C-alpha positions as CSV (number, residue, x, y, z in Angstrom):
1,M,-8.3,-42.2,-106.7
2,Y,-10.7,-40.3,-104.5
3,T,-13.7,-42.3,-105.8
4,N,-11.9,-45.6,-105.0
5,A,-11.5,-44.6,-101.4
6,I,-15.2,-43.7,-101.1
7,L,-16.2,-47.0,-102.6
8,D,-13.9,-48.9,-100.3
9,A,-15.3,-47.2,-97.2
10,A,-18.9,-47.9,-98.4
11,A,-18.1,-51.6,-99.0
12,Q,-16.5,-51.9,-95.5
13,G,-19.5,-50.3,-93.8
14,S,-21.8,-52.6,-95.7
15,S,-19.9,-55.7,-94.6
16,T,-20.0,-54.5,-91.0
17,A,-23.8,-54.0,-91.2
18,S,-24.3,-57.4,-92.7
19,L,-22.2,-59.0,-90.0
20,I,-24.2,-57.3,-87.3
21,S,-27.5,-58.3,-88.9
22,M,-26.2,-61.9,-89.2
23,L,-25.3,-61.9,-85.5
24,I,-28.7,-60.6,-84.5
25,S,-30.5,-63.2,-86.6
26,F,-28.4,-66.0,-84.9
27,A,-29.3,-64.5,-81.5
28,I,-33.0,-64.5,-82.4
29,L,-32.7,-68.1,-83.6
30,G,-30.9,-69.2,-80.4
31,L,-33.6,-67.6,-78.3
32,F,-36.3,-69.3,-80.4
33,F,-34.7,-72.7,-79.8
34,Y,-34.3,-72.0,-76.1
35,F,-37.9,-71.1,-75.5
36,M,-39.5,-73.6,-77.9
37,I,-37.3,-76.7,-77.2
38,I,-34.9,-76.5,-74.3
39,K,-37.1,-74.8,-71.7
40,P,-40.2,-77.0,-72.1
41,Q,-38.0,-80.1,-72.0
42,K,-36.3,-79.0,-68.7
43,K,-39.7,-78.2,-67.2
44,E,-40.9,-81.8,-68.1
45,Q,-37.8,-83.3,-66.6
46,K,-38.4,-81.4,-63.3
47,R,-42.0,-82.5,-63.2
48,T,-41.0,-86.2,-63.8
49,Q,-38.3,-85.9,-61.1
50,A,-40.8,-84.5,-58.6
51,M,-43.3,-87.2,-59.4
52,L,-40.8,-90.0,-58.9
53,S,-39.4,-88.4,-55.7
54,N,-42.9,-88.3,-54.2
55,L,-43.6,-92.0,-55.0
56,E,-44.9,-94.0,-52.0
57,V,-45.8,-97.5,-51.2
58,G,-49.4,-98.2,-52.2
59,D,-49.5,-95.7,-55.1
60,A,-51.1,-96.9,-58.3
61,V,-48.7,-96.4,-61.3
62,L,-48.8,-96.7,-65.0
63,T,-45.5,-98.0,-66.5
64,S,-44.0,-96.8,-69.7
65,S,-44.9,-100.2,-71.3
66,G,-48.6,-99.6,-70.5
67,F,-49.1,-101.9,-67.4
68,Y,-51.0,-100.7,-64.4
69,G,-49.9,-101.8,-61.0
70,T,-49.4,-100.9,-57.3
71,V,-46.1,-100.0,-55.7
72,I,-45.1,-102.7,-53.1
73,D,-41.5,-101.6,-52.2
74,I,-39.2,-98.8,-53.1
75,T,-35.4,-98.7,-53.0
76,D,-33.0,-96.0,-54.4
77,D,-33.6,-96.5,-58.1
78,T,-35.8,-99.7,-58.3
79,V,-39.4,-100.3,-57.5
80,I,-41.3,-103.5,-56.9
81,I,-44.7,-103.3,-58.5
82,E,-47.6,-105.8,-58.1
83,F,-49.7,-106.3,-61.2
84,G,-53.4,-107.3,-61.3
85,N,-55.2,-109.2,-58.5
86,N,-52.7,-112.0,-58.5
87,K,-50.5,-111.4,-55.4
88,N,-47.7,-113.6,-57.0
89,C,-47.1,-111.2,-59.9
90,R,-44.5,-108.8,-58.4
91,I,-41.9,-107.4,-60.8
92,P,-38.9,-105.2,-59.9
93,M,-38.3,-102.3,-62.3
94,Q,-36.5,-99.0,-62.5
95,K,-38.2,-95.9,-61.3
96,S,-37.6,-94.3,-64.7
97,A,-40.0,-96.8,-66.2
98,I,-42.9,-95.2,-64.3
99,A,-44.9,-92.8,-66.6
100,Q,-47.8,-91.8,-64.3
101,V,-48.6,-92.0,-60.6
102,E,-52.0,-91.9,-58.9
103,K,-51.7,-91.3,-55.1
104,A,-53.4,-93.9,-52.8
105,E,-56.3,-92.5,-50.9
């Protein structure tokens, strides 16, 4: 009877220790995901937002489809871009389609 009580107490302490170690490992895994995946993605989103908010008429841009052009007009969420030397090739597109901006000098 006395030995059963000791074994029960030891088993309960063991389960508590394993629960704590499991919680610590989940916390470490959560921190790993935050610093390796979530934080860099948020940093990139902030950089892209800053790039698009500083967009001005005359800037040279690269679209996400790979076309180079010059910004002709800007509205809230659309941009009119002129492609090539042909002044008749002006296409409206969303700001989010701009991948890279080179400021006009």
